[in-house]
C-alpha positions in Angstrom: -221.0 -32.6 26.9 -217.4 -33.1 26.2 -217.7 -32.3 22.6 -219.6 -29.2 23.5 -217.2 -28.0 26.2 -214.3 -28.4 23.4 -216.4 -26.3 21.2 -217.1 -23.7 23.3 -212.9 -23.3 24.2 -212.4 -23.1 20.8 -214.9 -20.2 20.0 -213.5 -18.7 23.2 -210.0 -18.9 21.8 -210.8 -17.3 18.5 -212.4 -14.2 20.4 -209.5 -14.0 22.4 -207.1 -14.1 19.6 -209.4 -11.3 17.9 -209.3 -8.8 20.9 -205.6 -9.3 21.3 -204.8 -8.7 17.7 -207.1 -5.4 17.7 -205.4 -4.1 20.7 -201.9 -4.8 19.5 -202.5 -2.9 16.3 -205.0 0.1 17.8 -203.4 0.2 21.5 -202.8 4.3 20.6 -200.5 6.8 22.0 -200.7 5.5 25.7 -199.1 2.5 24.6 -200.8 0.8 27.5 -200.6 -3.3 27.7 -202.6 -3.8 30.7 -205.8 -5.3 28.7 -203.2 -7.4 26.5 -201.7 -8.8 29.4 -205.1 -9.8 30.6 -206.4 -11.0 27.4 -202.9 -13.2 26.9 -203.5 -15.4 30.3 -207.1 -15.6 29.6 -206.2 -17.1 26.1 -203.5 -19.5 27.9 -206.2 -20.7 30.2 -208.6 -21.5 27.8 -206.1 -23.4 25.8 -204.9 -25.2 28.6 -208.5 -25.8 29.7 -209.3 -27.6 26.2 -206.2 -29.6 26.7 -207.2 -30.6 30.0 -210.6 -31.8 29.0 -209.1 -34.0 26.4 -206.5 -35.6 29.0 -208.5 -36.2 31.9 -211.1 -38.0 29.8 -208.4 -40.1 28.5 -206.6 -40.9 31.7 -206.1 -44.7 30.4 -203.9 -43.0 27.3 -202.3 -39.7 29.0 -199.4 -40.7 31.6 -200.6 -39.5 35.2 -197.7 -37.1 35.3 -198.2 -35.6 31.8 -201.8 -35.1 33.3 -201.0 -33.3 36.5 -198.5 -31.2 34.8 -201.0 -30.0 32.2 -203.5 -29.2 35.2 -201.0 -27.5 37.1 -200.2 -25.1 34.0 -204.0 -24.7 33.8 -204.6 -23.5 37.1 -201.4 -21.3 36.9 -202.6 -19.4 34.0 -206.0 -19.2 36.0 -204.0 -17.3 38.4 -202.0 -15.3 36.4 -205.3 -14.1 34.4 -206.9 -13.1 38.0 -203.4 -11.4 38.8 -203.4 -9.7 35.6 -207.0 -8.5 36.3 -206.3 -7.6 39.8 -203.3 -5.3 38.6 -205.4 -4.2 36.0 -208.0 -3.1 38.6 -205.1 -1.4 40.9 -204.0 0.6 38.2 -207.6 2.0 37.5 -208.5 2.7 41.0 -205.4 3.3 43.3 -203.2 6.7 43.0 -199.9 6.3 40.8 -197.6 6.3 43.8 -199.4 3.1 45.4 -199.5 1.2 42.5 -196.2 -0.7 42.6 -197.0 -1.5 46.5 -200.1 -3.0 45.5 -199.1 -4.8 42.9 -196.1 -6.5 45.1 -198.8 -7.4 47.6 -201.1 -8.7 44.9 -198.2 -11.2 43.8 -198.2 -12.9 47.6 -201.3 -15.2 46.8 -199.9 -16.3 43.6 -196.6 -17.4 45.3 -198.5 -18.9 48.0 -200.5 -21.0 45.4 -197.3 -22.1 43.5 -195.8 -23.6 46.7 -199.1 -25.5 47.2 -199.1 -26.8 43.9 -195.9 -28.7 44.9 -197.7 -30.0 48.2 -201.5 -30.4 47.8 -202.7 -33.3 45.2 -205.0 -33.3 42.4 -208.0 -35.5 42.3 -209.9 -36.4 39.0 -213.6 -37.4 39.1 -215.7 -38.8 36.3 -218.8 -36.8 36.0 -222.2 -37.9 34.4 -220.8 -35.9 31.2 -217.1 -35.3 31.3 -214.3 -36.2 34.0 -212.9 -33.1 35.9 -210.3 -32.0 38.4 -210.8 -32.2 42.1 -209.3 -31.9 45.5 -207.6 -29.8 48.0 -205.1 -27.8 45.5 -208.3 -27.0 43.1 -210.4 -25.6 46.3 -207.2 -23.6 47.7 -207.0 -22.0 44.1 -210.7 -20.8 44.2 -210.2 -19.5 47.9 -207.3 -17.6 46.3 -209.3 -16.6 43.3 -212.0 -15.3 45.5 -209.6 -13.3 47.6 -208.7 -11.4 44.5 -212.2 -10.7 43.4 -213.0 -9.4 46.9 -210.1 -7.3 46.6 -211.1 -6.2 43.4 -214.9 -5.1 44.5 -213.4 -3.3 47.5 -211.7 -1.5 45.5 -214.1 -0.4 42.9 -216.4 0.3 45.9 -214.0 2.6 48.0 -212.8 4.2 45.0 -216.0 5.0 43.4 -216.1 8.6 43.4 -213.1 9.0 42.0 -213.4 6.4 38.8 -214.7 7.5 35.7 -218.4 6.4 35.0 -217.8 3.8 32.2 -214.8 2.4 34.7 -217.1 2.2 37.6 -219.8 0.3 35.0 -216.9 -2.1 33.9 -214.8 -3.1 37.0 -217.3 -3.8 39.7 -219.9 -5.6 37.6 -217.0 -7.7 36.2 -215.4 -8.8 39.6 -218.9 -9.8 40.9 -219.1 -11.9 37.9 -216.0 -13.5 38.3 -216.8 -14.3 42.0 -220.1 -15.7 41.1 -218.4 -18.0 38.3 -215.6 -19.2 40.6 -218.3 -20.2 43.2 -220.6 -21.7 40.7 -217.6 -23.7 39.4 -216.5 -24.9 43.0 -220.2 -25.9 43.7 -220.5 -27.7 40.4 -217.2 -28.2 39.0 -218.9 -30.7 35.9 -219.6 -27.1 34.4 -216.2 -26.5 33.5 -217.2 -23.0 32.8 -214.1 -20.9 33.7 -213.1 -20.6 29.7 -216.2 -18.8 28.8 -216.1 -17.0 32.1 -212.4 -15.5 31.3 -213.3 -14.4 27.8 -216.7 -12.6 28.7 -214.6 -10.7 31.2 -212.1 -9.7 28.7 -215.3 -8.6 26.1 -216.7 -6.6 28.9 -213.5 -4.8 29.7 -212.6 -4.4 25.9 -216.0 -3.0 25.3 -216.3 -0.3 28.4 -212.7 0.3 29.7 -210.9 0.3 26.3 -213.5 1.6 24.1 -212.7 0.3 20.8 -214.6 3.2 19.1 -213.3 6.0 21.6 -209.7 4.8 21.2 -209.3 6.7 17.8 -210.8 10.0 19.7 -208.3 9.6 22.6 -205.1 9.5 19.9 -205.7 13.2 19.5 -205.3 13.9 23.1 -201.3 12.4 23.3 -198.3 13.9 22.3 -196.2 11.6 20.3 -193.0 13.0 20.5 -192.9 12.7 24.3 -195.8 10.2 25.4 -197.2 13.0 27.5 -200.7 14.2 27.2 -201.3 17.0 24.8 -202.7 20.6 25.1 -205.7 19.2 23.8 -205.9 16.8 26.6 -205.3 19.3 29.1 -208.0 21.4 27.7 -210.3 18.5 28.2 -209.5 17.6 31.3 -210.2 21.2 32.8 -213.6 20.7 30.9 -213.9 17.4 32.7 -213.1 19.1 36.0 -215.3 22.0 35.8 -218.3 19.5 34.9 -217.3 17.1 37.8 -216.1 19.5 40.7 -218.5 22.6 40.4 -220.0 23.1 43.9 -217.8 20.6 45.6 -215.4 20.8 48.2 -212.2 19.3 46.7 -208.3 20.7 46.3 -206.4 20.8 43.3 -203.1 21.4 42.4 -200.9 22.6 39.3 -197.3 22.3 38.5 -196.0 24.2 35.4 -193.0 23.7 34.0 -190.5 25.3 31.4 -187.5 24.2 30.2 -184.4 26.3 30.1 -181.7 26.8 27.5 -183.9 25.1 24.5 -183.0 28.5 22.4 -179.2 27.8 23.1 -179.1 24.1 22.1 -181.4 24.4 19.0 -179.5 27.7 17.9 -175.8 25.7 18.4 -176.3 22.2 18.0 -179.6 21.6 16.0 -183.1 21.4 16.6 -182.6 17.0 16.6 -180.6 18.0 20.2 -183.1 20.5 20.9 -186.1 17.5 20.4 -184.3 14.7 22.2 -183.8 17.3 25.4 -187.7 17.8 24.9 -188.3 14.0 25.4 -185.5 13.8 28.2 -187.6 16.6 30.1 -191.0 14.8 29.6 -189.5 11.4 30.7 -188.4 13.2 34.1 -191.6 14.6 34.6 -193.4 11.4 33.6 -191.4 9.3 35.6 -191.2 11.4 38.9 -194.7 13.2 39.3 -196.2 9.8 40.1 -199.0 11.2 41.9 -200.0 13.5 39.5 -203.5 13.1 37.6 -202.0 14.0 34.7 -198.6 15.1 33.0 -199.4 17.2 29.9 -197.2 19.1 27.2 -199.1 22.0 26.5 -196.4 24.0 24.4 -193.0 23.3 22.5 -191.2 22.9 25.9 -194.1 23.9 28.1 -195.3 21.2 30.4 -198.4 21.3 33.4 -199.4 18.6 35.8 -202.6 18.4 37.4 -203.3 17.2 41.1 -206.7 16.3 42.6 -206.5 16.4 46.6 -203.0 16.8 46.5 -200.7 16.2 49.6 -198.3 19.1 49.1 -195.6 17.5 50.7 -195.4 14.8 48.3 -195.6 16.9 45.4 -192.7 18.8 46.3 -190.9 15.6 46.9 -191.9 14.5 43.6 -190.5 17.9 42.1 -187.2 17.3 44.0 -187.1 14.1 42.3 -187.5 15.6 38.9 -184.8 18.1 39.4 -182.3 15.2 40.6 -183.3 13.0 37.2 -182.4 16.4 35.1 -179.1 16.7 37.2 -178.2 12.9 36.3 -179.1 13.4 32.7 -175.5 13.7 30.8 -176.7 13.1 27.3 -176.8 16.4 25.9 -174.1 19.3 25.2 -176.3 21.6 28.0 -177.6 20.8 31.3 -181.3 19.6 31.3 -183.0 21.9 33.4 -186.7 22.6 34.1 -188.1 25.5 35.8 -191.2 24.6 37.9 -193.8 26.2 40.0 -196.6 24.6 42.0 -199.5 26.2 43.6 -202.8 24.2 45.0 -205.8 25.3 46.4 -209.6 24.4 46.9 -211.3 24.3 43.6 -214.0 27.0 42.7 -214.9 28.8 39.7 -211.8 30.9 40.0 -209.4 27.8 39.9 -207.4 29.3 37.1 -206.2 31.7 40.2 -204.1 28.5 41.2 -202.5 27.8 37.8 -201.5 31.5 37.1 -200.0 31.2 40.7 -198.0 28.1 39.7 -197.2 29.9 36.4 -195.6 33.0 38.7 -193.8 30.3 40.8 -192.2 28.9 37.8 -190.8 32.3 36.3 -189.5 33.1 39.7 -187.6 29.7 39.6 -186.5 30.1 36.1 -184.5 33.5 37.0 -183.1 31.8 40.0 -181.9 29.1 37.7 -180.7 31.5 35.1 -178.8 33.4 37.2 -177.1 30.6 38.8 -176.7 29.3 35.2 -176.0 31.9 32.6 -175.0 29.5 29.8 -178.7 28.9 29.6 -179.9 32.4 29.0 -180.1 32.4 25.5 -183.9 32.1 26.0 
């Protein structure tokens, strides 16, 4: 049985190395590395699973301290994989302005396990086919794993209406699978099935949420220069909203943004400086419009942000953060300035009225800015 387990772990390692390599090469314009973190921790988990299978079956040769350290590392990587999976689910299900808080909370059980690893002992049991680790620390780990899994299941269920179908079909079954896998491992520890389990989880996330075939198509919706989604992505999102929200009571909001003074900097300092200022404007919007469903570059110096069920006070506070970020930017011969307008309302067939209202407010803001800063009036 030990030989079969080792062979299984080797196969799992090869599969995970392929998935990681593929994502590193073809991760697209979004540059997202959430899946890569999950897969890397899974790979480390499988590696130490393989190593500890060997050490626990050679207790007469391997020093006890070495064996314990290797097992603790094995459980650390198990925990880090679970935390990475939890963070991945949080990213897919939680509003942008809550992600950081949820991730901080998510590290608390991990910290508890690290402390327990210095207090609780690990025992080793000789089974019928292989030896395995057992004892208080192992069961504490199982309990913490289950907490993470249950949290992921709750997030997937409570946020199901706001999730894309393929995300719903991936996250909840995957969290349930992990819970079952841990429960079975706790009842029948000799199975040593977690290596295969984490590999199956990674394959499921890779095929569904990451969509390797659709990744090439997705690149067409990103603006390479700024990291924001482009006009194609904006039009795609509007079409998706028309299909998803038709006949439903839901509010939407738009921010329309337009840079001031781009012609001034292009004419007087060159297009390279202008391009740098556009990137700075995009960064100010992407970094501070944290509760937006998406931020898009819809023209040369024009941007838009879409909000679903927005809180107007939060959105206006985010706009003020954008203005503050612009005021703090000094790496340009002219000031960084973005005129912005925001409007929200109940979604309907005439939702473009909301968009047009935001556009009108943007132009009003632009006139006010140019009145106070005539040096930007080259545009």
